[in-house]
N, C-alpha and C positions, 0 to 999 in steps of 0.2 A: 674194249677192255677185256683182258684175259680172265675168264671166270675162275681159273685155277688160283690166281693171286688173290682175288676177292674172297674166294672160299677159304684160303689160307688165313687171311686176316680175321674173318668172322669166326672160324673154328678156334683160332688161338685166343680170341677174346672171350669165347664162351667156355673154354676149357676149365678155368678155375671154379666155375659155378658148381660143378659136380661135387668137388670135395667140400666146398663151403656148406652146401645144403644137406650134406650127409653127416655133418658134425653132430655127435650125440650129446655133447656137453653144453650145447647152446639151444635154448628153446625160443629165443626171440628171433623169429624169421625176418622181421622188418630190419633189425640191426644187421643181420647177415646179408640181406639184400643191399644195404648201404655199403657194407664191407666189399661185396662183389663189385659194386659200381666203381669203387676206388681202384680195385685191381684192374677192371676193364679199362678205365681211363689211363692207367699207367701203361698197359700193353698197347693201347692205341697211340699214345704219345711216343712210345718206343718205335712203333711202326712208322710214325711220321718222321722221326729222325733218320731211320734206316732208308726210307724212300727218298729222302733229300740228298743222299750221298751220290746219286747217279752212278753207282758202281756197276761194272759189267755184270750182266745177267738179270738185272732188274726188269729190263724190257721183255726178256724172254718169259719171265714168270708173270708179270703184271700187264704186259702190253706195251705200246709205244710210250716214250717219255712223257708225252702230253697226258696220257691216261694215268701214268705214275703220279704226276703232279695233281691230278684231280683226286686220286686216292689220298695223297698226302694232305690236301686241303680238308677233305671230309673226315679223315681220321682225326685231325685236330679239332674240328667242329664238334664231332660226336663225343670226343674225349672231354671237351669243355662242358657239354651238356651233362655227361656222366659225373664230372667233378661237382657241378652245381647241385645235382640231385644227391650226391654223396654227402655234401655239406649240409643240405637241407634236411635230409632224413637222418635221424639220430643213429649213428653207427656204434655207439658205446655199448659194450657187452659187460654186464656185471660179473664180479667174481674173478677178475683177472689180476688182482693184487694192487699194491701201491705204486704210483708213478714215481719214476726217478727223474733227475735233472735232464737226462738224455731223452726220456720220453716227452718231457715238457718242451724241450727244444724242438723235437720232431713235430709236436703239435703246432708250435709257432711257425715253423717253416712251411707246414702244410697250409696254414691260413695265408701266409704271405704269397705262396705260389698260386693259391686259388685266385686272389685278387689280381696278381701280376699277370697270370695267364689270361684272365678275363679281359684285361685291358689290351694285351698284345694280340689276342684273337680278333678283337674288334678292329684294331689297327690293320691286321693282316688282310682282312676282307674289304677294307676301305681303299678301293683302287685309286682314289683321288690323291692319296698321299704320295709324294715323290719317291721314286725307286730307291735313291741313296739313303733316305731316312727309313723307309720300309725295310730295307735289307738289314740294317742294324737292329731294329726292334724285333725283326723276325728271328735273328740269331739269339736274341735274349730269351726266346722260348726254351732253348736248350739249357740255359742256366736255371730257369725255373723248373724244368723237368728234373734237373739234378737235385734241386731242393725237394721236389716231390718224392724222388727216390730215397733220399735220406729220411723223409717222413715215413715212408713205407717200411724201411728196414728197422727203424728204431721206435715206431709207435707200438703201443700195446694192442695186441690183436688176439683173437680166439684160436689161432693156429701158430705153429712155429715156422721159422724160415726153412726148416728141413722137410716140412710137409709138402706134398705135391703142389698145392696152390702157391705156397710161399716160394718154393724152389723155382717153379715155372715162371712166376712173375718176376722173381729176382733175376733170372737169366735174361729175360727181356729187358729189364732195367739196365743191366750191364751192357747188353748189346746196343741199346739206345744211346747210352752215354758214350760208348766207343764210336758210334756213328756221328754223334754230335762233335766229338773231338776231331774226327776226320774232316768234317765240314769247316772247322776252324783252322785247319792247316794252311800255311801259305800256298799260293798257287803252284810254286815251283816244286812243292813236295807231293803234289797230286798228279796222277797220270794226265799228261797233255802233250801236244806236239808243237814244236817250234816252227813258225813260218815267218816269212817276210813279205811285205807288199812289193809285188813285182811290176804292177801296172794299174793305173787308174784311168777309167774311161767313162765319160758321160754318155748315157744312152736313154733317150726319151724321158728326161726328167729324173732318171735314176743314176746311181753311181755303181759301175761294175768294177769290182776289186779283184784282181788276180793275185793269188798268194802262192809263193814257192816254198817248199819245205827246206829248212836249214839243215836237217839231217834226214831221219826217216819220217816219211809222211804217213798219215792215216789212210786206211783202206775204206773208202766210202762207196756206197751203192747209190745209183741214181734215185733221187727222191729223199735222201737222208739230209740231215743238217748237223751243224756243229755249234758249240757254245764258244763264241769268239771273244777274246780279250785283246783289244788294240792297245798296246803298251805305249805310254808317253803321251804328252800333250793333253793330259786331263781327260782322256777318253778310254780309261781302262776298266769300265764296268763290263761284266760279262753279259752277252746277249746272244740269243739263238738266231742263226741265219741258215737258210737252205742253200745248198750248193747248186748254183745254176749251171755249172760246167765242171766236169771231172776229167782232167786230161791224162793221157797215158804217161806223161813224164812226172806225174805225182803232184802237179800244180792243181789248185782249186780256184774256182771263181764264185764269189757271192755278189749278188746284185741288191743294192739297198736303196730304198726310196725314203726321203725325209718325211716321216709320218708322226714323229714324236720328238721330245726334247733331245734324246740321245742321238737319233739318226739325223736330226737337223744340224747338230753340232759337228757331227762326224766328218762331213765332206771337207770343211775348211781346215781340219786338223790332221788329215792323213797325208802322208808323203811316201814316195817310193823308198824302199829300204827299211821302213818302220817295222819293228818286230811285232808279231802277233802270235798268241798261243791259242790253240784249239783243243777243246775237249770233245770227245766223240769218237766215231760218228754215232748219232742217235736217230731214232725214228723208224717206223714200220710202214711208211708210205712208199711202197715199192712198186716198180713196174712189173706187171704180170706177163705181158707179151703173149697172152693166150686169148684167141677169139677177138671179136669186135669190141672196141672200147670207146667211151666218151670221156674226154678230158675237159674240164671247165675251170678256167682261170679268171680271176678278177683282179685287175691291176697288177701289183707286184707279186700276186699269187702265181704268176707265170713261172717263177724261179725253179720249182721242182720239175715242172713239165719241160723246161729247156733241157735239163739233164736227161729226162725220159726220152725226149724226141731225139737227142743225140745218140742214145743207146738203142733206139727202136730198130728192130729187124725189118728191113724193107720188104721182106717176103712174108711177114706175119699178117695178122688180121688188120682190118681197116680201123683207123683211129680218127675220130672227129674231134678236133681241138677247138673249142669255143673260147675266144680270148676277149674278155670285156674290158674296154679301155674308155678313157674320156674322149680322146681324139687320136687320129693316126699319128700326128706329130709328137704326141707325148707317150708313144708306145715303146717301152723298153725292148731292145733286142728284136725289133720287127724284121729287119733285114736278115738276121740270122735265122729266124723262124721261117721266113719265106724261102730261104735257101735250103733249109732242111726239108720243107714240104715239097720243093721241086726235086730234091735228090731222092726222096722216099715217097713213091707213088701211093702208099697206103696211109700217108699222113695228110689229112684234109684240114686246112686251116680256115677258120671262120672268124673274121674280125668283127666285133660288135662295138661300134663307136657311139657313145651317147650323144656327142655333138652332131651326129648325122641322124638323130632321131631314132636310133635303134635301141631296143631293150631286149635282153635275153629272157626268154620264158620257156617253160616246159613245152608249150605248144610249138615254139620255134625249133627246139631240139628234136621233137618227135617228127616234125615235117622234114627236117634236114637229114637225119640219120637214115641210112638205108638198111633194110632188114628189120629184124625183130628187136626193138629197143629194150624190151623186157629181158632179153638175154644178154644185153651188153653190160659190162662193168662200167660204172660211172665213178669218176674220181674228181674231187673238187678241192680247190685251194683259192680262198678269197674271202671277202667280207661275210660275216656271220648272217647278216640280213638276207643277202643273196642266196646263201647256202640253204637257209631255212625255207625260203620261198620255192627254190627249185626242188629241194628234197620232198616238200609237200606236193608240189605240182606234178612231179614225175611219178608219184604213186598212182595217179589216174591212168598212166600209160604202162602200168605193170612193173615199174622199177621199184623193187622193195627196198626198205632201208638197209638191208644187209648187202645189197648190191651198190649202195651209194657210199663211197669211201672218202674219208677226209681225215685230216690230222689237225689238232689244235696247236698253233704255234705261239699262243699267248699263255705263258705259264702262270702269270699272276692274274687271277680272276676273282670276282666277288662271289656271292652266293645266290645270285639271281633275284635280289630284292627289287632291282629296277624293273626287271621283266614281270615280276609278280605285281608290282604297283601299277604297271601299264595294263596288265590283264584285268586287275580289279577296277581300274578307271574305265576300261572299255565295257566291262560288264555293267557298271553303274550307268554309263551313257546309253547302253542298249535298253536297259530297263526304263530309263527316263523317256526314251523315244516311244517305247511300247505304251507307257502310261499316257503320253500326250495323244497318241492315236486312238 
């Protein structure tokens, strides 16, 4: 995550506090603190809307799109906490005059947005809810943000809208509303590239889809991904997919394995000539091409490394590619990888098949890689459980977390409650074992 973007969000959220706590006409500091929490929540909600636009430049400021979505999620969660505290702590400041009908309407909309946002935030982090339902409830947050904005503009408060805190927060509210309207625009009105399915090929239990541009294609770098919308046949939900091949003629290839509802349905619904729109390219998972490297792929996580291997300079540093699969027969693009390894002497392919009793470990990587492993750049794409195990294990061999690179391709995530529950249960079991002994 780019610290510049995170600092920008934190600084903008703290900015209104300076003026509020320097107001000379208000002695109730508790009420002022509640007022500040309301402003902070609005600014964070505005940031959430802005980060959801996927506009060019967001990755430069905040990091890869995966990090952008992490910030988007936590901005919403922290905003919700601030709203709950704002509602719980009395924000009423005496001596502001009599309320008008407009003030009362703003109060009512504030209450409605509070309870509505609380419900939608819970739905948003509940990953078991189907995507098509989650998508519409998630969009409803923007409407409740608009209600919160009305509440802010017309509620009675101890400062005016032309004061620094009011003007600053108001600008963020307007920017957030503009971002929300942008996300509601039809796909054809937002920047995207038109493609058509040119070829469909089964490879090791996955489906390789070659896409040709209908006009001008996007300029993707190896390791990047796009948000694809396959039009027609009921498969038009947007989903992110890495480019497994980037051809000189502008065509792209994505390789998809049936791992969920959408990808399971996709194979039987696609046909050659079907239109596809692509937004992007996105991602900061880039090929460095400097020094020795270790690439680790788990299953369909091989896709960005296929594009990397194709672009690899055969005269560059040594690359050890560890490819973890269930079996050789179910290995996507195996023949292509073997051909690349044969053509590029610095690319060493290590196939780790679980049906053959093999399991990749940090020790295996250390024994296989020649030279100083601690100086190698390690790049990973695959299951989170494998990533966590290898990242922890490689620390023993001098591979710092800064040299272990990966990118999250799952934009919709929870807040770690399952992991927290597992940790609590493990701690409880350990204490029970100690007591028994």
